[in-house]
N, C-alpha and C positions, 0 to 999 in steps of 0.2 A: 383646412385645405386652402391653399392660395388660389388666386384667380387663374394663374398659369396652369396649375395642376388640374383645376376643374375643366379648363378648356381642353387640356390634353385627354382627360378621361372622357370628355364629351366627344372628341374626335375619334377616340378608340371605339366608343359605342356606335357612332355613325358608321365607321369603317366596318365593324362587325356586322351591322344590319345590312349594309350594302353587299358584303361578301355572302351573307346568307341568301339574299335575293338573287345574286348572280348564280349561286349553286343551284337554286331552285329552277332558274331559267335554263341552265345547262342540262339539268335533269329532265325537264319537260322536253327540251330539244332532242335529247338522246332517245327518249321514249317515242317521240314522233318519228324520228329517223328509223328506229327499229320497226315501228308499225308500217312505215313506208316500204321498208325492205321486205317485210312479210307479204304485204299486198302485192308488191312487184313480183315476188317469187310465185305467188298464187296465180297471178295473171299469166305469167310466162308458162307455167305448167298447164293451165287451161288452154292456152293458145296452141300449144304443141300437140 
């Protein structure tokens, strides 16, 4: 493998890892948002 090919494959690997991390963060955020919505609904039901 040439140096250029190695650096490209390294870039692809880094890009893949970053994408995975981003997906994980978005997933955590979505879960927190759902929890927040559920808590908010519970609070409003209790208040009424």
